[in-house]
Every structure is written in structure tokens, then in C-alpha cells.
N, C-alpha and C positions, 0 to 999 in steps of 0.2 A: 504493500500500500504506500509506504514511504517512497519507494522507487517510482511508483506511478505519479505521486504528487510532485516528486522532483522533476520528472520528465515533462509533466504538464506545466510546471513553473518555468522550466527552461524554454519550452515552446512559446509560452506567453511572453517571456523576455525577448526571444528572437523576434516575435511578431511586433513587440513594442519598438525594438531597435529599428527594424525595417520600416515601420510606419513613421518613426521619427526621421529617418533618412529621407523618406518621401516628402515629409513636411519641410525638411531643410532645403530641399531643392526648390521650394516655392519662395524661400526667403531671398531678400535682395543681397547682392554681393556686397561685401564690406570694403570700404576704402582702406587702403594701406594705412595702418595706424601711425606710421612715420610721417605721413603727409598732413600738414595743417591746412585745412580748407576753411576759408572764411569769406565773408562778403561785407564790404563797406556800406555805409548808409546810402551812398549814391548808386548802389547796385553792382559796383565792380567786384568781381570774384578774384580770389587769389589762392594759389596752391604753393606751399612752402615745404621743402624736404631737405634736410641736412644729409649730405653725402660727401665723403672725403676722397673720392676717386674721380679725378686726380686731386691731390692736395692743393690748397690755396687757389682753387679755381671754382667758378660757378657758371652755370648756364642760366641766362635770363631770357624770358620770352614775353612779349606783349602780343596777346591774341585778340583779334577783333572779329566778331561774327558778322562781317560785312565784306563782300567781294563783288565781283562783276555782275552777279545775278541781281543786285539791287540798283544798278545803274538805270537812270531814266534814258529815254531814247536819245536825248542830246548829250549823254554822258558816256557813251560806249567807249571804254578804254580808260576812263578817268579814275576808276578804282585803282588800277595799276599805276596810273599817273600820280595819284595822291600818295601812294607808297614812295615813289621817287621824291616827291616834294618834301617829305619828312626829313630828308637828308640835305635839304637846300635852304635851311633857315627855320629856326624855331625861336620862341620867346627869349630863351637864355643862351642860344647858340646861333647867332645870325649867320646867314650865308653858309659857308663851308666850315665854320668853326667847330661844329660837332664832330665831323669826320677828322679834322685836325687834332682835336682833343683826344679822341679815341686812339688814333694812330700813334700819338705820343705815348700812350699807355700800352703799346704793344698789340693793339687790336687792329688788324688789317682789314680795310674795306674790301669786301668780296670774299676773301679767304675766311675771315672770322665773322665780321660784321656783315649782316645781310638781311634780306626780307623777301617775302613772296606774296603774290596775290593770286587767289584762285576764285572759283565761282562763288563760294560761300564764306570765305574767310580771307583775312590778311594777317600775316604773322611776321613780327619783327624778332630777329635772333641776335642775341648779344652775349657771347662768351667772354667772361671777364676774370681778372685776377682778384683775389680777396685777401691779399696780404695786409692791407690796411683798411680799417673801417671807413676812413675818410674817402678813399677811392670808391669803395662799394657804394657809399652814400651818393657820390657824384654819378655813378653809373645808373643808380635808380632814378636820379633826376633825368638822365637821358631818356630812359624808358617812358617817364611821365611826359616829357616833351613830345615824344612821338604820339602819345595817347590823345593830347588835346591842344598843344600849343604851336602847331605849324603856323608860320607867319603868312605863307602863300603870297609872297611879294610878286607883283606883276612882272617885274624884270626877270626874276628867277623862274617864274612859270614859262615865260617865253624862251629862256635859255634851255629849259629842260625839254621843250617840245622836240627839238632836234635829237636829243639823246634817246628819247623814247621811240621816235620814228626810226632811228637807226637800229634800235633793238628789234623793232617790228620788221624792218627790212631783212635783218639777219635771220629772222625766224621764218621767212617766207620761202622755205624750201619745200621739198616733196612732202615731208611730214605735215607741215601746216596746210598745204593745199588739199591733202588727203583728208585731214581732220575736218576742214570746212565742208566737205561733201559727206563724210561719214557721220559726224556727230548729229546733224539734223535727223538722220534716219534712226540712230540709236535713241535719241532724246524725244523722238516721236512728236515733234511739233511743240514741245514745251519751251519755256522761256530760256532754258539752258542752251538751246540750239542757237539763240540769237545773242548770247552774252559771253562769247569767248573772252577771256581776260585781256588779251592783247588789244582788243577793241578795233575801232575803225580809224584809219590814218587821217581821214578828213576831219574827224572830230578832234583827234589829238592835235592836229595842226591849227585848227580854227576855233576850238571851244572857247566861249567867253570865260573870263576869269571867274564870273559868278557861278558857272557850272561846276568848276572845281571846288569853289568854296561851299557850294550847296551840298555837294557830296560829303565833304568834311563835316559840315554842321549837322547833317542828317544822321550820319552813321558812326562818326568817331566820338562815341559817347560812352560813359562808364558802364551803363547797364547792358552794353553789348561787348564788354571787354573783360579780359582776365590777365593777371600777372602771374607768371609761373617762374619760380625761383628754386633751383636745385643746386646744391654745392656745399663747399666747405665754409660755412658761416654759422653764426648764432641765429637760430630761427626766430627767437623773440626780437632780436634787433632788426631782422629782416621785416618782420611784421610791422614794427614801428616805422620803418622807412616807407613801406607801402602806404601806410595810413598817412604819413607826413606828406608824401608827394602826390598821392592819388585821391585822398579823402576830400580835397577841396574842389575837385573837378565837378562841374555841374552838367546835368542832362538838359536838353532843350526844354523850354516851357511846354511846348506841345510836340512831344517826340513822335516822329513818323513811325507807323507800324512796321515792324520787321517781319515781313511776310515770309513764310517758309514755302518756297516753291517746290513742286513735285513733278516727276516725270510720270505720265500716265501709263498704266499697263493696259493696253488695248486688246491683248490677245493676238493670236495669229502669228504669221511669220513674214518678216521683211527680208529682202535680198538686194544687194547692190554690188555692182562691179565698178571699181575705180582704177584707172590707170594713170600713170604719171611718167614723164620722160626721165625723171631722176630716180625713180623707184628701181632699185637694183635687182630685186627678186620678186617672185610671185608667192603670195601667202593667203591663207584663208583664216578668218576669225569668225567664230560662232559664239554668240552671246545668248545664254539662257537667263533672261532677266527675272528677278524675284523681288518681292517686298523685302526691305532691309530687316535684318534680325539683330537687334541690339542685345548686348550682354548686360541685362539688368538683374536677373535672378540667377541663382545657382543652377536652375534647370536650363537657362540660356547658355551658361558656361558649359554644361554637359553636352548640349546640342552643338556648341562650337567645337568641342573636342571631337565629336563624331564627324563634323565637316572636315576637320584637319586630318583625321584618319582616312576619310574618303580621298582627299587631295593626295595624300601620300601613296595610297594604293593605285589610283588611276595613273598617277605620274610614273610609278614604277612600271606599269604595263606599257605605257607609251615609250618609256626609255628602253625597254627590252626590244621594241620594234626597231629602234634606231641602231641596235647592235647587230641586226641581220646583215648577211653578206650583201644583199641588195635592198637596203631600207626603202620604205615607201615614201619617205620624206626626209628632208635634211634635218629638220627639228620639229618636235611636236610637244605640246604641253596642254595641261588641263588644270584649272584652279578655280575654286569657289572663294570669293572674298567680297568685301564691301566694294561698291562701285561708285555711285555718285548720288548725292541727295538722299532720296527715299529708297534707293535701290541697292540690292546686292546682285551679283551675277556669277554664273558659272561660265568662265571664258575658256574656250577651246581654240587652240592656235596651232597652225601647221605651216611650215615653209616648204613649198613644193620643190622637187628636183626639176630644174628647168621650167618648162611650161606644163608639166604633168600635174595640173591642179586636181584633176579628177581622182587620181590615185591617192594623193595626199588627203583630200577631203574625205573620200569614201573610207579610207583606213581609220581616221579618227572617229568618223560616224559609226563605223562598224564596232569600234571599241566601246563607244557610248552605248550602242544597242546591246553589245555582249554583256556589259555589266548591268544594264537595265533588265535584260531578260533572264540572265543566269546568276547575277550577283557576284560578289567576291567570295573567296574561299576562306576557311577558318585559318589556314596557315598565313595567308596574306594579312589578315586582321591581326594575328598575334605579332607578326613582324612590325606592323605599323604601330601597334601599341608599345612594343619595346623601344622603337625609335622615338616615339613621342615622350615616353617616360624618361628615356635617356637624356633628352633635351632639357626637360624640366629639372632632372637631377643635377645636370651640369650647371644650370643657372643657380640651383640651390647651393651647390658646393662653392660657387664663385660669388655668392651673394654680397660679400664684402669687397669684391673687386669690380662691381658693376659701375660703368662710367655714368657720370651725371647726365650726359646727353641722352642716354637710353631712357632714363626716368623723365626728363623734361619733355621729350617728344611724346611719350605716352600720356603725360598729364595734359599736354596741348590737346590731344585727342579726346581726353575726358571732358574738357570744357566744350569742345566743338560738337561732341556727340551725346552729351549729357549722360555719361557713364562714369564708372569708377575704375581706379587702378588697384587691384588686389596686390597684396605683398607676396613674396616668394614662399613664405611660411604657409600661407593659406593655399597657394597654388600647389605646393608639394603635398600638403595634407589632402587636398581635394582629389588629386590624381591617385593617391594611395587608397582613397575611399571609393572612388567612382569609376576609374578607368577599366578595371577588370570586369565591372558589372555591365559594360557596354557589349551587347550581344550582336552577333553577325546578322541576325534577322532585323535588328534595328538599323544597321548600316544599309542593308539592302533595301529596306523600306524607304530610307532617306534618299537613296539613289533615284527612286521613282518620282520623288518630289523635286529633285534637282534637274533631272533630264526629262523634259516634257515637250509637247508639241505646241505649247502656247508661249507667247512673248519671246519669240526668237528673232534674232537679227543675224543674218549671215552676210559677211562681207568678203569679197575677193579683191585684194589689193595687188595690182600687177604692174609689170613693166610695159610701157607704151609700145616697145618693139615687139612684144608678144601679143598685142591686142587682138590680132586677127585669129589667133589660135586659142584664145581664152573662152571659157563657156559664158553663156548669157545668164541673166538673172533667172530666167525661166528654167534653164538647165540646172542651175544651183538648187532651186527649190525642188525640182524633180529628184535630184540625188538625195536631198535632205529627207524627202517623204518616202523614198523607196530604198531603204538601206537595211542591211542586216538580215537579208532573206536566207543566206546560206551560212550564217555564223554558228559555231558550236561553243560549248562551254570552255572557259579558260582552264588550262591544266597547269598547276603550279609545280614546277620542278622541285625535287627534294633539295634542301639546303645543306651544304657541306658542314661538317662539324669541326673542321680544322683547316687552316690555311695551307699547311704542308703535310704530306703523307708521312714523312719520316723526319723527325727532328734531327738537325745536324749535330755532330759532336762539337762540344765547346772547344774553342781555341785557347791558346796559352798567351798570357801577357808577358812580353819580354822587357818592357820598360814602362815606367810611370813617372810623370814629371808634373809637379804643381807649379803653376804660374800665379803666385800670390797677388801680384799687382791687379790682375783682372779676374781673379777667382776661378780660374780654369784649371782642370786637371787633364793632362794630355797622356793618353794610353796608346801604346803600340803593341799590336798582336804579332805573333810569329809569322803570319802570312804577309806582313807589311801594312795591314790596315791600321790607320791612325784614327783615333776617336778623341774628340775634345768634349769634355763634360763641364757644364756650368749650371749649378743650382741657382734658381731665381725664385722670387716670391711674387712674380707677376700674376700667376694663376695658382689656385689651390689644388687643382686636380687635372693638370695637363703636363704632358711631356712632349716636346717637339723634336723631331728628327729631320736631319737634312744631310744628304750625301753628295759628295763631289768627286769627280775623277778628272785628272789633268788630260788635256788633249782636245776632245770634242771634234767638231767639224773639220778643224784644221788638219787632222790626220788622214782625211779621205782625199782621193783623187777628184778632180773637177767633175768628172762624169758621175760620181756618186754623191756630189754635194747635196742635191735636193733630197735624196733619200735619207742621207745622214741628218739633215736639218729637221726632217719631220719624224725621224725614228723615235725620239724620246717621247714626243706627244702621242704617237701611235702606241708605244709600249705602255704609257701611263693610262690609256683608255682601253687596253686590251685584257684587263684582268690580271690574275696573279697565279702562277703555277698552273694547276689543272682547272682553275676556276676562270671562266670567261667574265667579262665585265658585269653582266647581269647577275651571275652567281655570286661574284664578289660583293656586289652591292647588297644582295640579300643577306649574305654572311655578316656584313658589317653593320646591318641595320640596327642591331641591338647594342 
């Protein structure tokens, strides 16, 4: 009777634990406790995290939820233009004084100091030294000047027109021309299609001064801004500086509504053929558009892990095809990720061999259909899990070596996407609790949600010289809708258990010499091999190897030069021992 009560009690406990885990998945993801998140009275958000890698340095960001998508019709290109103007005179740094001040403090314009404007955001980047509090205080003033105090001097505006027009001219290559044709199809008539950040040359050249000032007044305001600071400093002092420099900035009396524009999902399939005289090769891009999936809850995080596993497994299959003696394409990839605005996308990409677009496209389509119809295998899933877990474990072991730039970029994303950044302790624990519980049936069910016949955009981007031999849009759609009729299930080859069949006999050391000045130990083996060993504390769990042999291409006759030049690359991509490249990749996945 006691044993029965014990087993019933144990069963009840297991059920309670399982139920608790299910409840936990509904909880919101927690922000990294090392991050101080706050909001000033004027609505400005700030993120502060102390991090000492590298020492005496910090990464500062000013993030504005305003980009080219918010431009009026007479402002197309002025969001990007406004970004430029912040470097050409502010309240406390007239004309070029800001750039001069920063360069005197070792911050080089372009290499360190920079900014970018996209559809939905403008971000200013400032990596700074933190060796003195006075300097750090001054750098925070710079950030606040960008946020609100651009002078927008008329003479400076006119001077900058030529700079931005030259940048526009340099961008007008094949990629820009292709984008101008492709993006309206992907964005399906949404505002995004008419608001490329580079804008229109005529507006940049002739926009009234008031148009620039109007954009600044409407959108450079604290309730659309965030300060992100990560680095080797006192967080309390940083918070004081943010309050000091940003707390007094005012929002407009009647702020303009910050509309969140969306790309409509209209169903169906669009196809487009684009050729350009400067496009060097032919490629196909297939987008399966999906509503965005934000990581808000633990359940969202679990779904995101499942997507990562999918990406890993489908990429491995496409990589295997590239290792064939006669591969169907030069390069192929498939990846699900966030896309733009309210959309995510599974993007399938293949570079054709010459003009053989049909073979490249049908191959990746067949692989999509194969995994949709038959699913992945258990062995593939286990390898993907090992690879994913290995990546998280590596981050966990190196948690005190993580560069501040990694944290600051993730926190920028937190503000722009209204999500949180979990810490590595949480991530590691989450993986240990939930990764193994992800079942093959769940992954295969996910595949059917990602690969559908709705909301697809298929683009062929080709060379003008091959235009006559390229398929039409109708042919592309036909291939897309009639694929996979003869496919069979994927067979996963057994994975090797070792790199070498027989371990070599150990050699003998004939000499050992310590070079104290540089902390290197030089070892020479009896076969003449020389090894230099140097312990470092750059990483906690990493050993790097590099081998060199004197001679190289210079030892070969002219007739063999090209073969010799490519031999090392071929060897490095051909596997190891009895393992071909695909088998080696599978072996190393864990």
C-alpha cells in the first residue's frame, strides 16, 4: 500500500512539474538582469549594461524609431539626409567641430564613428574610451546633440547636398537598379516600395530647407528615441549622465502620429524576371512571406529554436548537393528569419551554373517539397540539436569574454522590436530544459507552415547577355507549381564515429625551448616538426591551431601554377581522410 501511495505521489509530482513547465512557456521572457532599463519623463528609453570586454571602452548608440518610411512625398531621401546633417553642426559643436573633437579623442569618422538610416529607424554609433569620467560625460553630450540639437544651417545643408548625391550616384549600380524593380513586387504595393532610404536625387538637390527641418521637428523627439550604453563604466553614473543630457529635451506640443506601416499579405504567388548588364551571374530567390513572430514569451523562444533547427537541417541538405561531382548549382541556401516591418520570410536562394536556371531552381524546389512531404529524419534532428546546444554552451563558457558590441547591437534590436534580451544564464538553462523535448513531429509540422503555396515571391535575377535564354515569369510559376513529382525520401548516411581509423603512434620530443619574452614554448619533434605553444586568456574554452610549411606555389613549374594555387582550397573543402566534406560536416556538428 505504501509503495502504491509512493508511486501515485511520484506520478502526481511529475504531472505537476510538467504542467508547471507548460505554464512557464506562457510567461514573458525576462530581461537580462544586468541591463538597467529605464524611461525618462519625456519618454526617452535607455538601456545600460556594464561590460568590461574590452576594458576602458564603451559602445554608445542613439536609436530613433524614424526612417525613410515616415518621409512625406516632398521629403524622399531626407531621413538619410538628416542623418548626415547631424555631423555638420549642432548647438554645442558648430560646423565640423564635433567630428574634430571626436577624432582628437581617437574616434575615427567612418571607421568608428558612424550612423545608418533604414526604412524604420536611424541609428547613431559611437564607440568611445572610458578612461576618464570627464571624457565619457562629453561623449554623452555628443549623443544628446544628435538627438535634438542639429542647427540645420542653410549653408551647411547646401554643402551636404552634393555629398549625399555622390553617395547616391555610387550606389546606382546593378544592385540598386535590381532593388528598384524587385522591392515593389516583394512589398506588394505598400509604402515601403516607395520609400527606399537613398531617396530621390531631385528632392535631395532641391528640397526646401523647411522640408529638412520639418522632418527633424516631427521625428527627432525623445518619445521615439533610446540611448543604449554598454561598456566599462559605472552604471549609476551613466544613468545620471543620460538624465542630465536627455531629460530636458522636449517633445513637440502636438506630436505627429508615428504610424506603423505594414506590408500586406495578399496570398498567391508573384514572379518577376530582372536582368541587368552589370549582373555577373544568374540566380533565383524565392520568398515565402509570413507574419512576423516576435520573441515575447518562453513559448516564442521555443518556436524560435525549432526554426533554427529547421534552418540548420535544410542548409545541410543543400550543402550536400553542392558537394556532388556535378552540382546542380554553384551555391544554394535556405533560411527563415525576420524580414522587414511586419514580416518574416523563408528565403531560398540559388546561383545557377551559367544560364541553367531551370536546374538550379527545380533542385531547391525539389528539396523544399522533399522535406515538406517526407520531413526530416531523427538523426538529422539530433545533429542539429547538438550543434545548437554546442553554440549556446560556447557562449556560456565565454560569457565573461563577450564584446560590448554584441550586447549593444542586441539591445538596439530590443528597442526597435519591443522585445527583451535574455542573459546567457537563462539561455543555457532554457536549452537544458526544453531542447530535448522538441520532437521530430513538431519540426515536420513546422515545415508545412513555412513552405506553403501562399504569399510567395519568386525572382530571377540574371545577366543581360543571357536574357534570350532565360525563362519567362510564366515558366517560373509553372516550375514552382509543378515540382517534386518524382522525389523520394531523404536517406541520411551513417555518421562516422572517429576522424581517423587508426590513431598514429606518438612522436618523440627532441628539444624544448621557452621564449620568456613572448610567453612561447617552442617544441621540436624527431621528424623535424616544430610546434610553438602560447597560452592566452582571450577565450575560456578555445584552442586554435595553424600550420605552415615553407615553399608553396613557388616550388611548382609554371605549367602547374594554377593547380598549385587552388590545391589548398580544394583540399580544405574536400573532407578529411575517409570522410568527404558532407560526412565531415556531420561529424563535427556536435
